N, C-alpha and C positions, 0 to 999 in steps of 0.2 A: 374107277367107280365100280364096286362090286355089287352083287345082288344077293338078297336072302329072302326066301319066301316070295319071290317074284316082285319084291319091292327093293328099290335102290338103297344101298347102305350109305348113310350120311358120311361125308368126308370133309370135316372142318378145314383141312389143309387146302382144299380146293374151293372153299367158300369165301364170301366177302361179307363184311359187316354192313347191315342195312340200317340199324339203329344202335348206337353205342349206349352202354350203360349211362344213366344220368349222374353218375358219380364214380369215384374210385374206391375199391375195397368191398368187402363182404356186405351184402344187403342191398346193394345198388343193382337193380335188374332192369333190362329192357328185354322183353320177350313175351312168351305166351301167345304166339301168333295164330291168327285164323285168316286164311287167304281165300279169295273168291275171284273168279274171272267173269266179267260181264260179256254180253253179246257183241260189244264193240272191240273186245280184246284188251280192255283196261283191267289191270290187276288192282284189286282192293285188298287192303291189309288192315286188320284190327289187332292191336296188341296192348299189353299192359306195361306200365312204368311203375317202378317201386323204389322206395328208399328204405333204409334199415328201420327196425322197430324203434319207436320213439321219435322218429323224424319223418313219418309219413306212411310207412308200409306201402301197399299198393294204392297209389294216389291218383292214377288216371288210366282210362282206356282211351287209346288214340285210334282214329280211323284215317287212313291215308290212301292215296292213289298213285299209280305208276304206269308208265307205258312200257318200260323195259324190265320191270320186276326187281330192279336194284335201287334206283333213285326214286324216293317217295316224297309226295307233297301232302302235308297234313290238311285234312278238310274238316275235321271235327275232333273235339276233345270232351270226354265225359269225366268230370271230377268226382272224386270219392265223396266230398262233402254234399253233393247233390243227391246222394242215395242213402243218407243217414246210416252209414256203415263205417266200420273201422278200416276196411281194406277192400280193394278190387283185385280180382284175379283174371285169369284168362277169359276173354270174350269169345263168342262164336258169331260169325258174320255170315248171313245167308241172303241171297237174292230170292224173292218170292216169285211164283209163276206169273204174276201179273206185272213183273218188272219193278215193283217196289222192293224195299229192303227191310231186314230185321236184324237186330243184334241182341244176343243173350249176354247178360252181364252177371258175373259172380260177385256176391256181396257178403262181407263178413258182418255178422250181428255184433253190435258193440258190446264189449266186455265178456264175450263168450267164445267158445270154439265152434259155434254154429255158423253155417253158410246157407244162403238161399240163392236162387237164380231169378233175376228180373228180365223182362223183355221190353224192347222198344221197337215200334214200327215207324217207318218214315218213307217218304216218296223217293228219297235219294240218300246215299251214305253221308252226305254233308249235312243232312237235315235232322239227324238224331238229336232228340232233346230229352234230358233226364226227367223233366216234368211229366213226360208221357209214359214213364216206366210203370210196369205192373208186375207183380210176382206171379210166376207160373210154375215154379218148382220150389216149394217152401221148405222141404226137409222137415225135421222135427227138432226143436231146440233141446228136447230131452234125450233124443236117441240117435239122430243122424244129421250130419252136415252134407250138403250137396253143392257141387261146384264144377267148374271146368267142363261144361257140356260140349259134346261134338254132335252137331245137328246136320242131317242131310235130307234133302227132298229129292226123291228118285222115283220116276215113273208114277207120279201122283201120290206117293206115300211118304210120310214123314218118319224119320228114324232118329233115335236119340241114344247116345252112349254117355252116361252121367257118372261122374266120380262121386263115390259115397265114402264118408269117413264116420265110422261108428263112434258114438260119444259115451258109451257105457263105462269107459275107463278114462278118467281125466288125464292120466299120465301117458295115454297111448292114442291120442286122437289123430296121429299122423297115419295110422293104418288106413288102407284104402282098397277099394275094389270098384269095378265098373258094372253098372246095371244097364239093361237095354229097355227102351220103351218105344211105343208107336203112338201116332196121333193122326187125326183127320185134318188138323189145322195148324199143328206146330205149337199149340198153346195148351190144350188139355191133353195130358199124356197118360197113357196106360202103361205102367211098368210091368215087364214080363219076366223079370228075374235077372240073376247075375250073368253077365256076358263074359267077364274076365276077372280072374283073381290071381294072386301070387301063388307060387309053388313052393311048398316047404323045402328048405335046404338049398334053394337056388338064390341067385342074385336078386330076384324079385319077390322074395318070401314075405317081406313086410307089406307089399301092396303093389297093385297094377292099375294104371290109369290109362285108358284109351286116349290117344292124342289125335289120331285121324284115321279114317277108314276109306278104302277104295274098293269098288266092286269090279272084278275082272273074271270073265269066263265062268260065271256061276259061282265064284268063290268071293269071300269077303276077306280083305287083307287089311291089317291094322298095324300102325305104329303104336307102341305103348310105352309109358314111363314106368320104371320099376325101381324099387329100392330094397336092400337087404336088411337094413336096420334103421332105427330111429335117427341115428347120427347122420344118415344120408338124406334126411328130409330136406327138400329143396335142392338137392344135388343128385337127382335121379339120372339114370342112364336109359337108353332107348333099346327096345327089342321089337320083334315082329310077332304078331299072332295071326292065325289063319282059321277060317271057318267056312262051312258049306252054307251057313245061314248067319244073319247078322246078330243073333242073340246068343251064340255060343262060339267063342273065339278061343283057340288053343295056342299057347306060346310055341313058337317055332325056333328052337335053338337057343343060343346064348346072346349076350349083349352084342349089338351090331353098331351102336352109336355111342361114342364117348367124346368128351371135350378135347380141345387142342393140347392139353397137358397129358393126354393119354390115360387119365383116370376117369372118375365121373366128373363133370356131368354134361349130358346133352339131352334135352327134354323138350316137350311140347312141339314135336315135329308136325308141321302142316304141309301136305303134299298137294300141289295144284297141277291138274292135267291141262296141258297147253294145246293150242290149235295145231301145232306142228307135230304132235304125237309125243313130244318130250314132257318132262316134268320139271317143276320148280319147287324145291324144298325150302321151307323156312323153319328155323328152330332156334332155341335158346341154349347158349353154351357158357360155361364158366371160364373166365379169364384167369391168368396166373395170379392176379392180385385179389381174386375172389369175387369180383363183380361179374355180372352176366351181360353178354351182348346178344342182340338178335342178328342172326346171320342167314344168308341164302346161298344156294348153289343151283345151277342148271344141270339137268340130266338129259342128254340127247335121247332121241327115240331109239329103241332097241332095233337092231338090224337082223 
């Protein structure tokens, strides 16, 4: 296990499958994970299931629990049909300061390239109900799609890293960057500008999407997904970005995470800090048949 920018480099060869793709071949995905650790040491995982275009797209967000971080029990399922949308993408799962829970759900507007983010609050991760959803990040159907939020509550403050896709060119809506926002309650957000974007001429020139953020020793460290071209849409690779503040992250080096076939893709890395000082990574990787599995690996504490 190597390190880059003080974050561990994902190593699919040392990982195990947590959730297998719901089918064989391209377009069948299990992934887009968001992990959380509660005060009792239980690991909670929210993730997205997808079928190919025409047979379901992103059809469910699943919430599951585990004692060991590897074997999970499903406690709730949010179905696409309950959100009046064409597809669901990566959720964000957060425990609130009072011990209740919140999930942010990315929803595709039917018949368009627009996305929005809804939120659901519940007393427990097993109690999420789509009927309680409300839109908190609407985007703009004419100009920008918003999805795949990363949400953190740290020292009484709410932080958001939100993936934005410009809609000004119908043939290029895969372009993406990440904006940063703050909030007093995690519901009404004030956007403060671009936190991360692709670099011309590099592997991430088509776009950069923050996947997870850790704060260490006064620095903000992020895994992010990047792509070089439109052809790599949905097959992104992982890099690391570093900042002295949460709203300005700078790419640090080259690709650090690729799938088990040695090319793209490894994406949507979620990094969970454990009580023993180690880390548990969750991420989505491409199989040789083109399907995507959700995998995990344990990273021991640094000595």
